[in-house]
N, CA, C and O atoms as a GROMACS GRO file, in nm:
protein
  564
    1MET      N    1  -1.392  -1.748  -0.317
    1MET     CA    2  -1.332  -1.682  -0.209
    1MET      C    3  -1.273  -1.781  -0.117
    1MET      O    4  -1.321  -1.894  -0.108
    2ALA      N    5  -1.169  -1.740  -0.046
    2ALA     CA    6  -1.105  -1.826   0.049
    2ALA      C    7  -1.195  -1.862   0.166
    2ALA      O    8  -1.272  -1.778   0.213
    3THR      N    9  -1.186  -1.985   0.212
    3THR     CA   10  -1.266  -2.030   0.327
    3THR      C   11  -1.195  -1.985   0.454
    3THR      O   12  -1.077  -1.951   0.450
    4ALA      N   13  -1.267  -1.986   0.564
    4ALA     CA   14  -1.220  -1.946   0.696
    4ALA      C   15  -1.095  -2.029   0.738
    4ALA      O   16  -1.010  -1.982   0.814
    5SER      N   17  -1.088  -2.151   0.687
    5SER     CA   18  -0.970  -2.235   0.719
    5SER      C   19  -0.844  -2.202   0.645
    5SER      O   20  -0.737  -2.247   0.684
    6GLN      N   21  -0.854  -2.123   0.537
    6GLN     CA   22  -0.738  -2.089   0.455
    6GLN      C   23  -0.663  -1.973   0.523
    6GLN      O   24  -0.725  -1.880   0.575
    7SER      N   25  -0.534  -1.978   0.523
    7SER     CA   26  -0.450  -1.872   0.570
    7SER      C   27  -0.414  -1.776   0.458
    7SER      O   28  -0.431  -1.812   0.341
    8ILE      N   29  -0.366  -1.658   0.488
    8ILE     CA   30  -0.321  -1.562   0.390
    8ILE      C   31  -0.204  -1.628   0.304
    8ILE      O   32  -0.195  -1.607   0.183
    9THR      N   33  -0.120  -1.706   0.369
    9THR     CA   34  -0.006  -1.769   0.297
    9THR      C   35  -0.054  -1.870   0.196
    9THR      O   36   0.009  -1.894   0.093
   10ASP      N   37  -0.172  -1.930   0.227
   10ASP     CA   38  -0.232  -2.028   0.134
   10ASP      C   39  -0.290  -1.958   0.009
   10ASP      O   40  -0.279  -2.004  -0.105
   11MET      N   41  -0.354  -1.840   0.039
   11MET     CA   42  -0.416  -1.761  -0.066
   11MET      C   43  -0.312  -1.694  -0.156
   11MET      O   44  -0.332  -1.683  -0.277
   12PHE      N   45  -0.202  -1.649  -0.098
   12PHE     CA   46  -0.106  -1.576  -0.167
   12PHE      C   47   0.031  -1.643  -0.142
   12PHE      O   48   0.113  -1.590  -0.067
   13PRO      N   49   0.056  -1.753  -0.203
   13PRO     CA   50   0.173  -1.826  -0.175
   13PRO      C   51   0.309  -1.762  -0.218
   13PRO      O   52   0.315  -1.699  -0.323
   14GLY      N   53   0.416  -1.777  -0.139
   14GLY     CA   54   0.542  -1.728  -0.165
   14GLY      C   55   0.559  -1.576  -0.143
   14GLY      O   56   0.661  -1.521  -0.184
   15ARG      N   57   0.468  -1.511  -0.085
   15ARG     CA   58   0.480  -1.368  -0.059
   15ARG      C   59   0.504  -1.335   0.089
   15ARG      O   60   0.442  -1.389   0.180
   16SER      N   61   0.597  -1.244   0.107
   16SER     CA   62   0.627  -1.184   0.238
   16SER      C   63   0.543  -1.062   0.255
   16SER      O   64   0.590  -0.949   0.244
   17ILE      N   65   0.416  -1.089   0.283
   17ILE     CA   66   0.318  -0.983   0.291
   17ILE      C   67   0.328  -0.893   0.418
   17ILE      O   68   0.320  -0.944   0.529
   18ARG      N   69   0.346  -0.765   0.403
   18ARG     CA   70   0.360  -0.668   0.509
   18ARG      C   71   0.231  -0.590   0.534
   18ARG      O   72   0.209  -0.534   0.641
   19SER      N   73   0.145  -0.586   0.430
   19SER     CA   74   0.020  -0.513   0.447
   19SER      C   75  -0.083  -0.571   0.351
   19SER      O   76  -0.053  -0.614   0.240
   20ILE      N   77  -0.202  -0.568   0.398
   20ILE     CA   78  -0.317  -0.613   0.314
   20ILE      C   79  -0.440  -0.533   0.343
   20ILE      O   80  -0.466  -0.493   0.456
   21ALA      N   81  -0.515  -0.509   0.240
   21ALA     CA   82  -0.628  -0.424   0.260
   21ALA      C   83  -0.746  -0.455   0.152
   21ALA      O   84  -0.717  -0.467   0.033
   22TRP      N   85  -0.869  -0.466   0.196
   22TRP     CA   86  -0.985  -0.470   0.115
   22TRP      C   87  -1.013  -0.342   0.041
   22TRP      O   88  -0.992  -0.235   0.098
   23SER      N   89  -1.059  -0.345  -0.085
   23SER     CA   90  -1.108  -0.229  -0.147
   23SER      C   91  -1.238  -0.187  -0.080
   23SER      O   92  -1.296  -0.267  -0.006
   24PRO      N   93  -1.286  -0.062  -0.104
   24PRO     CA   94  -1.409  -0.013  -0.030
   24PRO      C   95  -1.530  -0.112  -0.056
   24PRO      O   96  -1.607  -0.141   0.036
   25THR      N   97  -1.542  -0.157  -0.170
   25THR     CA   98  -1.666  -0.240  -0.201
   25THR      C   99  -1.638  -0.386  -0.180
   25THR      O  100  -1.731  -0.467  -0.185
   26GLY      N  101  -1.515  -0.423  -0.156
   26GLY     CA  102  -1.479  -0.567  -0.137
   26GLY      C  103  -1.453  -0.642  -0.259
   26GLY      O  104  -1.438  -0.764  -0.253
   27HIS      N  105  -1.446  -0.578  -0.374
   27HIS     CA  106  -1.410  -0.650  -0.499
   27HIS      C  107  -1.268  -0.685  -0.518
   27HIS      O  108  -1.239  -0.777  -0.594
   28TRP      N  109  -1.178  -0.617  -0.452
   28TRP     CA  110  -1.036  -0.637  -0.471
   28TRP      C  111  -0.962  -0.644  -0.329
   28TRP      O  112  -1.012  -0.595  -0.228
   29ILE      N  113  -0.849  -0.706  -0.331
   29ILE     CA  114  -0.758  -0.704  -0.218
   29ILE      C  115  -0.620  -0.657  -0.267
   29ILE      O  116  -0.571  -0.704  -0.369
   30ALA      N  117  -0.562  -0.567  -0.197
   30ALA     CA  118  -0.421  -0.514  -0.226
   30ALA      C  119  -0.332  -0.572  -0.117
   30ALA      O  120  -0.364  -0.578   0.002
   31THR      N  121  -0.210  -0.617  -0.171
   31THR     CA  122  -0.104  -0.660  -0.077
   31THR      C  123   0.022  -0.590  -0.108
   31THR      O  124   0.053  -0.564  -0.224
   32GLY      N  125   0.101  -0.558   0.000
   32GLY     CA  126   0.231  -0.502  -0.020
   32GLY      C  127   0.329  -0.594   0.045
   32GLY      O  128   0.304  -0.640   0.156
   33SER      N  129   0.437  -0.622  -0.017
   33SER     CA  130   0.532  -0.724   0.033
   33SER      C  131   0.667  -0.665   0.048
   33SER      O  132   0.700  -0.557  -0.002
   34GLY      N  133   0.747  -0.746   0.124
   34GLY     CA  134   0.888  -0.706   0.161
   34GLY      C  135   0.980  -0.715   0.038
   34GLY      O  136   1.090  -0.658   0.037
   35ASP      N  137   0.932  -0.789  -0.067
   35ASP     CA  138   1.016  -0.799  -0.189
   35ASP      C  139   0.983  -0.690  -0.298
   35ASP      O  140   1.017  -0.706  -0.416
   36ARG      N  141   0.914  -0.576  -0.253
   36ARG     CA  142   0.875  -0.467  -0.326
   36ARG      C  143   0.763  -0.491  -0.423
   36ARG      O  144   0.739  -0.412  -0.514
   37THR      N  145   0.690  -0.606  -0.400
   37THR     CA  146   0.581  -0.640  -0.478
   37THR      C  147   0.448  -0.580  -0.435
   37THR      O  148   0.410  -0.602  -0.320
   38LEU      N  149   0.378  -0.508  -0.514
   38LEU     CA  150   0.251  -0.448  -0.486
   38LEU      C  151   0.158  -0.521  -0.585
   38LEU      O  152   0.177  -0.519  -0.706
   39ARG      N  153   0.054  -0.587  -0.523
   39ARG     CA  154  -0.042  -0.667  -0.615
   39ARG      C  155  -0.181  -0.636  -0.574
   39ARG      O  156  -0.210  -0.609  -0.458
   40VAL      N  157  -0.273  -0.640  -0.677
   40VAL     CA  158  -0.412  -0.636  -0.662
   40VAL      C  159  -0.467  -0.765  -0.697
   40VAL      O  160  -0.437  -0.817  -0.804
   41TRP      N  161  -0.550  -0.824  -0.610
   41TRP     CA  162  -0.604  -0.957  -0.622
   41TRP      C  163  -0.752  -0.959  -0.636
   41TRP      O  164  -0.816  -0.873  -0.575
   42ASN      N  165  -0.815  -1.050  -0.710
   42ASN     CA  166  -0.949  -1.086  -0.710
   42ASN      C  167  -0.961  -1.191  -0.605
   42ASN      O  168  -0.901  -1.297  -0.620
   43PRO      N  169  -1.036  -1.168  -0.495
   43PRO     CA  170  -1.034  -1.272  -0.388
   43PRO      C  171  -1.102  -1.410  -0.430
   43PRO      O  172  -1.092  -1.510  -0.359
   44ASP      N  173  -1.170  -1.408  -0.548
   44ASP     CA  174  -1.235  -1.532  -0.592
   44ASP      C  175  -1.131  -1.618  -0.672
   44ASP      O  176  -1.149  -1.738  -0.694
   45ARG      N  177  -1.022  -1.547  -0.716
   45ARG     CA  178  -0.924  -1.611  -0.801
   45ARG      C  179  -0.788  -1.578  -0.750
   45ARG      O  180  -0.716  -1.499  -0.811
   46ALA      N  181  -0.750  -1.636  -0.639
   46ALA     CA  182  -0.633  -1.593  -0.559
   46ALA      C  183  -0.507  -1.658  -0.609
   46ALA      O  184  -0.430  -1.705  -0.525
   47LEU      N  185  -0.479  -1.667  -0.736
   47LEU     CA  186  -0.352  -1.716  -0.789
   47LEU      C  187  -0.272  -1.598  -0.844
   47LEU      O  188  -0.329  -1.500  -0.891
   48VAL      N  189  -0.143  -1.610  -0.838
   48VAL     CA  190  -0.059  -1.501  -0.875
   48VAL      C  191  -0.091  -1.474  -1.030
   48VAL      O  192  -0.090  -1.358  -1.069
   49LYS      N  193  -0.116  -1.568  -1.109
   49LYS     CA  194  -0.133  -1.541  -1.249
   49LYS      C  195  -0.265  -1.462  -1.274
   49LYS      O  196  -0.283  -1.404  -1.381
   50ASN      N  197  -0.354  -1.461  -1.175
   50ASN     CA  198  -0.471  -1.375  -1.184
   50ASN      C  199  -0.468  -1.244  -1.122
   50ASN      O  200  -0.567  -1.171  -1.122
   51SER      N  201  -0.352  -1.212  -1.066
   51SER     CA  202  -0.334  -1.084  -0.989
   51SER      C  203  -0.266  -0.982  -1.085
   51SER      O  204  -0.211  -1.016  -1.190
   52THR      N  205  -0.274  -0.857  -1.042
   52THR     CA  206  -0.210  -0.750  -1.120
   52THR      C  207  -0.094  -0.691  -1.038
   52THR      O  208  -0.113  -0.649  -0.924
   53GLU      N  209   0.018  -0.689  -1.093
   53GLU     CA  210   0.135  -0.623  -1.020
   53GLU      C  211   0.147  -0.480  -1.061
   53GLU      O  212   0.141  -0.445  -1.179
   54LEU      N  213   0.164  -0.397  -0.958
   54LEU     CA  214   0.194  -0.254  -0.985
   54LEU      C  215   0.338  -0.222  -0.954
   54LEU      O  216   0.382  -0.241  -0.841
   55ARG      N  217   0.411  -0.176  -1.053
   55ARG     CA  218   0.556  -0.170  -1.034
   55ARG      C  219   0.598  -0.017  -1.020
   55ARG      O  220   0.537   0.074  -1.076
   56GLY      N  221   0.704   0.000  -0.940
   56GLY     CA  222   0.757   0.131  -0.924
   56GLY      C  223   0.844   0.150  -0.799
   56GLY      O  224   0.946   0.220  -0.801
   57HIS      N  225   0.799   0.084  -0.689
   57HIS     CA  226   0.875   0.098  -0.566
   57HIS      C  227   1.009   0.027  -0.574
   57HIS      O  228   1.024  -0.074  -0.642
   58THR      N  229   1.109   0.086  -0.500
   58THR     CA  230   1.243   0.026  -0.505
   58THR      C  231   1.280  -0.028  -0.367
   58THR      O  232   1.393  -0.072  -0.344
   59GLY      N  233   1.185  -0.024  -0.275
   59GLY     CA  234   1.202  -0.077  -0.141
   59GLY      C  235   1.088  -0.154  -0.096
   59GLY      O  236   0.987  -0.156  -0.165
   60PRO      N  237   1.096  -0.222   0.019
   60PRO     CA  238   0.974  -0.295   0.069
   60PRO      C  239   0.853  -0.210   0.084
   60PRO      O  240   0.860  -0.092   0.119
   61ILE      N  241   0.743  -0.269   0.056
   61ILE     CA  242   0.611  -0.190   0.069
   61ILE      C  243   0.557  -0.214   0.204
   61ILE      O  244   0.518  -0.326   0.236
   62GLU      N  245   0.554  -0.113   0.288
   62GLU     CA  246   0.516  -0.115   0.427
   62GLU      C  247   0.361  -0.116   0.455
   62GLU      O  248   0.311  -0.180   0.547
   63ARG      N  249   0.291  -0.039   0.368
   63ARG     CA  250   0.144  -0.022   0.392
   63ARG      C  251   0.077   0.003   0.257
   63ARG      O  252   0.133   0.063   0.166
   64VAL      N  253  -0.044  -0.047   0.250
   64VAL     CA  254  -0.135  -0.024   0.134
   64VAL      C  255  -0.271   0.030   0.189
   64VAL      O  256  -0.318  -0.009   0.296
   65ALA      N  257  -0.328   0.119   0.114
   65ALA     CA  258  -0.458   0.178   0.166
   65ALA      C  259  -0.540   0.221   0.039
   65ALA      O  260  -0.488   0.281  -0.055
   66TRP      N  261  -0.664   0.187   0.044
   66TRP     CA  262  -0.756   0.222  -0.065
   66TRP      C  263  -0.826   0.355  -0.034
   66TRP      O  264  -0.860   0.382   0.081
   67ASN      N  265  -0.846   0.438  -0.136
   67ASN     CA  266  -0.923   0.559  -0.119
   67ASN      C  267  -1.066   0.508  -0.091
   67ASN      O  268  -1.120   0.430  -0.169
   68PRO      N  269  -1.127   0.552   0.024
   68PRO     CA  270  -1.259   0.496   0.061
   68PRO      C  271  -1.377   0.546  -0.032
   68PRO      O  272  -1.490   0.498  -0.025
   69THR      N  273  -1.344   0.643  -0.115
   69THR     CA  274  -1.456   0.697  -0.209
   69THR      C  275  -1.432   0.664  -0.349
   69THR      O  276  -1.519   0.689  -0.433
   70LYS      N  277  -1.318   0.610  -0.382
   70LYS     CA  278  -1.283   0.570  -0.521
   70LYS      C  279  -1.225   0.432  -0.528
   70LYS      O  280  -1.107   0.414  -0.498
   71GLU      N  281  -1.301   0.337  -0.564
   71GLU     CA  282  -1.253   0.197  -0.562
   71GLU      C  283  -1.127   0.172  -0.640
   71GLU      O  284  -1.048   0.086  -0.601
   72ALA      N  285  -1.103   0.243  -0.750
   72ALA     CA  286  -0.982   0.214  -0.831
   72ALA      C  287  -0.860   0.293  -0.790
   72ALA      O  288  -0.757   0.286  -0.857
   73GLU      N  289  -0.871   0.369  -0.680
   73GLU     CA  290  -0.747   0.442  -0.636
   73GLU      C  291  -0.689   0.379  -0.510
   73GLU      O  292  -0.752   0.368  -0.405
   74LEU      N  293  -0.563   0.338  -0.528
   74LEU     CA  294  -0.489   0.269  -0.417
   74LEU      C  295  -0.363   0.345  -0.389
   74LEU      O  296  -0.299   0.399  -0.479
   75THR      N  297  -0.330   0.347  -0.265
   75THR     CA  298  -0.205   0.421  -0.219
   75THR      C  299  -0.108   0.320  -0.155
   75THR      O  300  -0.151   0.229  -0.084
   76SER      N  301   0.021   0.335  -0.181
   76SER     CA  302   0.114   0.250  -0.123
   76SER      C  303   0.226   0.333  -0.061
   76SER      O  304   0.262   0.437  -0.117
   77CYS      N  305   0.284   0.289   0.056
   77CYS     CA  306   0.390   0.360   0.126
   77CYS      C  307   0.503   0.259   0.133
   77CYS      O  308   0.480   0.142   0.165
   78SER      N  309   0.620   0.301   0.104
   78SER     CA  310   0.736   0.212   0.102
   78SER      C  311   0.852   0.269   0.178
   78SER      O  312   0.864   0.387   0.208
   79ALA      N  313   0.941   0.169   0.208
   79ALA     CA  314   1.067   0.205   0.279
   79ALA      C  315   1.160   0.276   0.178
   79ALA      O  316   1.269   0.320   0.216
   80ASP      N  317   1.121   0.286   0.057
   80ASP     CA  318   1.201   0.372  -0.040
   80ASP      C  319   1.184   0.513  -0.026
   80ASP      O  320   1.247   0.594  -0.094
   81GLY      N  321   1.090   0.548   0.071
   81GLY     CA  322   1.071   0.692   0.106
   81GLY      C  323   0.965   0.757   0.022
   81GLY      O  324   0.963   0.880   0.016
   82THR      N  325   0.878   0.683  -0.044
   82THR     CA  326   0.772   0.736  -0.125
   82THR      C  327   0.637   0.689  -0.089
   82THR      O  328   0.624   0.577  -0.039
   83VAL      N  329   0.534   0.767  -0.110
   83VAL     CA  330   0.399   0.724  -0.119
   83VAL      C  331   0.356   0.730  -0.267
   83VAL      O  332   0.383   0.829  -0.334
   84ARG      N  333   0.294   0.633  -0.316
   84ARG     CA  334   0.249   0.646  -0.451
   84ARG      C  335   0.099   0.620  -0.459
   84ARG      O  336   0.040   0.546  -0.380
   85PHE      N  337   0.043   0.685  -0.556
   85PHE     CA  338  -0.108   0.683  -0.582
   85PHE      C  339  -0.127   0.616  -0.719
   85PHE      O  340  -0.076   0.662  -0.821
   86TRP      N  341  -0.203   0.507  -0.718
   86TRP     CA  342  -0.220   0.421  -0.832
   86TRP      C  343  -0.366   0.423  -0.875
   86TRP      O  344  -0.458   0.430  -0.794
   87ASP      N  345  -0.382   0.416  -1.011
   87ASP     CA  346  -0.511   0.385  -1.068
   87ASP      C  347  -0.507   0.239  -1.111
   87ASP      O  348  -0.436   0.207  -1.207
   88ILE      N  349  -0.579   0.148  -1.044
   88ILE     CA  350  -0.565   0.012  -1.077
   88ILE      C  351  -0.617  -0.025  -1.203
   88ILE      O  352  -0.574  -0.127  -1.257
   89ARG      N  353  -0.710   0.050  -1.263
   89ARG     CA  354  -0.764   0.019  -1.395
   89ARG      C  355  -0.658   0.039  -1.502
   89ARG      O  356  -0.650  -0.047  -1.589
   90SER      N  357  -0.577   0.143  -1.504
   90SER     CA  358  -0.472   0.164  -1.598
   90SER      C  359  -0.341   0.098  -1.559
   90SER      O  360  -0.251   0.080  -1.642
   91LYS      N  361  -0.331   0.064  -1.433
   91LYS     CA  362  -0.208   0.004  -1.371
   91LYS      C  363  -0.090   0.099  -1.365
   91LYS      O  364   0.027   0.061  -1.365
   92ASN      N  365  -0.133   0.233  -1.360
   92ASN     CA  366  -0.028   0.346  -1.360
   92ASN      C  367  -0.022   0.410  -1.225
   92ASN      O  368  -0.123   0.421  -1.155
   93CYS      N  369   0.095   0.453  -1.190
   93CYS     CA  370   0.116   0.546  -1.080
   93CYS      C  371   0.081   0.686  -1.125
   93CYS      O  372   0.144   0.740  -1.215
   94LYS      N  373  -0.020   0.746  -1.061
   94LYS     CA  374  -0.068   0.880  -1.104
   94LYS      C  375   0.008   0.988  -1.032
   94LYS      O  376   0.018   1.100  -1.083
   95ALA      N  377   0.063   0.958  -0.915
   95ALA     CA  378   0.144   1.060  -0.842
   95ALA      C  379   0.234   0.989  -0.743
   95ALA      O  380   0.209   0.878  -0.696
   96GLU      N  381   0.343   1.062  -0.715
   96GLU     CA  382   0.441   1.016  -0.613
   96GLU      C  383   0.478   1.129  -0.520
   96GLU      O  384   0.501   1.241  -0.565
   97VAL      N  385   0.485   1.101  -0.390
   97VAL     CA  386   0.523   1.201  -0.291
   97VAL      C  387   0.642   1.142  -0.217
   97VAL      O  388   0.639   1.028  -0.170
   98LYS      N  389   0.749   1.224  -0.208
   98LYS     CA  390   0.871   1.188  -0.139
   98LYS      C  391   0.856   1.225   0.008
   98LYS      O  392   0.821   1.339   0.036
   99LEU      N  393   0.880   1.137   0.103
   99LEU     CA  394   0.863   1.157   0.241
   99LEU      C  395   0.982   1.216   0.312
   99LEU      O  396   0.970   1.268   0.423
  100GLY      N  397   1.096   1.208   0.248
  100GLY     CA  398   1.215   1.259   0.317
  100GLY      C  399   1.268   1.166   0.424
  100GLY      O  400   1.342   1.206   0.514
  101GLY      N  401   1.227   1.043   0.411
  101GLY     CA  402   1.274   0.939   0.510
  101GLY      C  403   1.199   0.813   0.475
  101GLY      O  404   1.108   0.813   0.392
  102GLU      N  405   1.239   0.706   0.541
  102GLU     CA  406   1.180   0.574   0.519
  102GLU      C  407   1.027   0.573   0.562
  102GLU      O  408   0.989   0.600   0.676
  103GLY      N  409   0.945   0.540   0.458
  103GLY     CA  410   0.795   0.535   0.490
  103GLY      C  411   0.756   0.410   0.562
  103GLY      O  412   0.812   0.303   0.537
  104PHE      N  413   0.661   0.421   0.652
  104PHE     CA  414   0.611   0.308   0.729
  104PHE      C  415   0.460   0.290   0.738
  104PHE      O  416   0.411   0.182   0.773
  105THR      N  417   0.379   0.405   0.704
  105THR     CA  418   0.239   0.381   0.716
  105THR      C  419   0.172   0.494   0.630
  105THR      O  420   0.229   0.599   0.600
  106VAL      N  421   0.044   0.459   0.594
  106VAL     CA  422  -0.043   0.551   0.511
  106VAL      C  423  -0.182   0.517   0.538
  106VAL      O  424  -0.216   0.400   0.554
  107THR      N  425  -0.268   0.619   0.544
  107THR     CA  426  -0.412   0.602   0.553
  107THR      C  427  -0.487   0.720   0.496
  107THR      O  428  -0.433   0.830   0.489
  108TRP      N  429  -0.611   0.698   0.455
  108TRP     CA  430  -0.700   0.795   0.394
  108TRP      C  431  -0.793   0.851   0.497
  108TRP      O  432  -0.829   0.781   0.591
  109SER      N  433  -0.833   0.975   0.482
  109SER     CA  434  -0.939   1.027   0.561
  109SER      C  435  -1.066   0.966   0.515
  109SER      O  436  -1.068   0.919   0.402
  110PRO      N  437  -1.179   0.960   0.593
  110PRO     CA  438  -1.303   0.903   0.543
  110PRO      C  439  -1.364   0.962   0.427
  110PRO      O  440  -1.440   0.895   0.357
  111ASP      N  441  -1.335   1.092   0.397
  111ASP     CA  442  -1.396   1.161   0.284
  111ASP      C  443  -1.306   1.145   0.159
  111ASP      O  444  -1.337   1.206   0.057
  112GLY      N  445  -1.194   1.064   0.164
  112GLY     CA  446  -1.109   1.048   0.051
  112GLY      C  447  -1.040   1.164  -0.003
  112GLY      O  448  -1.000   1.160  -0.120
  113LYS      N  449  -1.022   1.275   0.076
  113LYS     CA  450  -0.960   1.399   0.029
  113LYS      C  451  -0.817   1.416   0.085
  113LYS      O  452  -0.737   1.488   0.026
  114THR      N  453  -0.785   1.349   0.201
  114THR     CA  454  -0.656   1.374   0.258
  114THR      C  455  -0.597   1.239   0.287
  114THR      O  456  -0.670   1.145   0.317
  115VAL      N  457  -0.463   1.229   0.279
  115VAL     CA  458  -0.383   1.117   0.314
  115VAL      C  459  -0.288   1.154   0.427
  115VAL      O  460  -0.225   1.260   0.425
  116LEU      N  461  -0.276   1.063   0.529
  116LEU     CA  462  -0.168   1.080   0.632
  116LEU      C  463  -0.067   0.975   0.605
  116LEU      O  464  -0.101   0.859   0.580
  117ALA      N  465   0.058   1.012   0.611
  117ALA     CA  466   0.169   0.916   0.589
  117ALA      C  467   0.273   0.936   0.694
  117ALA      O  468   0.296   1.048   0.738
  118GLY      N  469   0.337   0.829   0.735
  118GLY     CA  470   0.440   0.831   0.843
  118GLY      C  471   0.569   0.788   0.788
  118GLY      O  472   0.579   0.703   0.700
  119ARG      N  473   0.672   0.852   0.846
  119ARG     CA  474   0.808   0.814   0.810
  119ARG      C  475   0.895   0.792   0.936
  119ARG      O  476   0.861   0.840   1.043
  120LYS      N  477   1.004   0.721   0.922
  120LYS     CA  478   1.096   0.694   1.035
  120LYS      C  479   1.198   0.804   1.029
  120LYS      O  480   1.246   0.842   0.922
  121VAL      N  481   1.230   0.854   1.148
  121VAL     CA  482   1.336   0.957   1.167
  121VAL      C  483   1.431   0.910   1.272
  121VAL      O  484   1.387   0.874   1.381
  122VAL      N  485   1.561   0.908   1.243
  122VAL     CA  486   1.653   0.873   1.340
  122VAL      C  487   1.703   0.990   1.413
  122VAL      O  488   1.741   1.090   1.352
  123MET      N  489   1.704   0.981   1.541
  123MET     CA  490   1.766   1.085   1.634
  123MET      C  491   1.904   1.061   1.667
  123MET      O  492   1.933   0.981   1.756
  124PRO      N  493   1.997   1.127   1.597
  124PRO     CA  494   2.142   1.091   1.617
  124PRO      C  495   2.188   1.091   1.759
  124PRO      O  496   2.269   1.005   1.793
  125SER      N  497   2.144   1.180   1.845
  125SER     CA  498   2.195   1.184   1.980
  125SER      C  499   2.161   1.067   2.067
  125SER      O  500   2.228   1.034   2.164
  126PHE      N  501   2.050   1.005   2.025
  126PHE     CA  502   1.995   0.891   2.098
  126PHE      C  503   2.016   0.761   2.022
  126PHE      O  504   2.002   0.653   2.080
  127ASN      N  505   2.048   0.769   1.894
  127ASN     CA  506   2.066   0.652   1.810
  127ASN      C  507   1.946   0.563   1.811
  127ASN      O  508   1.959   0.440   1.813
  128THR      N  509   1.828   0.623   1.811
  128THR     CA  510   1.701   0.541   1.814
  128THR      C  511   1.621   0.598   1.705
  128THR      O  512   1.640   0.711   1.661
  129GLU      N  513   1.525   0.513   1.660
  129GLU     CA  514   1.430   0.557   1.562
  129GLU      C  515   1.305   0.620   1.622
  129GLU      O  516   1.246   0.560   1.712
  130ILE      N  517   1.264   0.731   1.580
  130ILE     CA  518   1.144   0.797   1.625
  130ILE      C  519   1.050   0.803   1.509
  130ILE      O  520   1.091   0.836   1.398
  131LEU      N  521   0.923   0.771   1.533
  131LEU     CA  522   0.828   0.774   1.417
  131LEU      C  523   0.762   0.912   1.415
  131LEU      O  524   0.712   0.964   1.515
  132ARG      N  525   0.766   0.968   1.298
  132ARG     CA  526   0.705   1.102   1.279
  132ARG      C  527   0.596   1.088   1.169
  132ARG      O  528   0.615   1.025   1.065
  133THR      N  529   0.480   1.152   1.200
  133THR     CA  530   0.375   1.148   1.104
  133THR      C  531   0.372   1.283   1.024
  133THR      O  532   0.381   1.390   1.083
  134LEU      N  533   0.360   1.275   0.897
  134LEU     CA  534   0.341   1.388   0.808
  134LEU      C  535   0.198   1.385   0.751
  134LEU      O  536   0.139   1.278   0.735
  135THR      N  537   0.145   1.506   0.722
  135THR     CA  538   0.019   1.515   0.656
  135THR      C  539   0.047   1.546   0.511
  135THR      O  540   0.122   1.640   0.482
  136ILE      N  541  -0.010   1.471   0.418
  136ILE     CA  542   0.004   1.486   0.279
  136ILE      C  543  -0.142   1.504   0.220
  136ILE      O  544  -0.227   1.418   0.242
  137SER      N  545  -0.166   1.610   0.150
  137SER     CA  546  -0.291   1.625   0.082
  137SER      C  547  -0.281   1.592  -0.065
  137SER      O  548  -0.190   1.642  -0.130
  138PHE      N  549  -0.367   1.512  -0.121
  138PHE     CA  550  -0.364   1.478  -0.264
  138PHE      C  551  -0.507   1.482  -0.312
  138PHE      O  552  -0.597   1.425  -0.250
  139ARG      N  553  -0.528   1.548  -0.422
  139ARG     CA  554  -0.659   1.550  -0.490
  139ARG      C  555  -0.636   1.515  -0.634
  139ARG      O  556  -0.560   1.577  -0.708
  140ALA      N  557  -0.711   1.405  -0.671
  140ALA     CA  558  -0.703   1.362  -0.813
  140ALA      C  559  -0.761   1.473  -0.905
  140ALA      O  560  -0.862   1.538  -0.875
  141GLY      N  561  -0.691   1.490  -1.019
  141GLY     CA  562  -0.734   1.590  -1.110
  141GLY      C  563  -0.855   1.567  -1.177
  141GLY      O  564  -0.898   1.650  -1.257
   0.00000   0.00000   0.00000
């Protein structure tokens, strides 16, 4: 595992990391980057060759969040306007929700049954961005 003197950029070289999160049990770290890269890392082996890339987003990944009750379930929110639900064991996207706008945040409820996601909304009359939060419910089959 990285020492206290190591920075995130030392652990994950060459990545424009926008979001980082520990899995519920601390066995994994997920990162989302501006270059559309979503990765799952073993903190004891923090080299890119030892990480797992999850592919599917077409825009920068703004936020990653683990389901607090299922260690293998990861959620990512992207500027491509989607929230994706991943099974890191199979490396597959299990579901996708379109936000109707550029996504910027996502989080799970403590019981792992509900996801909150946020999107950016432009108000034309003011020409400014307003952040709006949407509630998305997702239950794994």
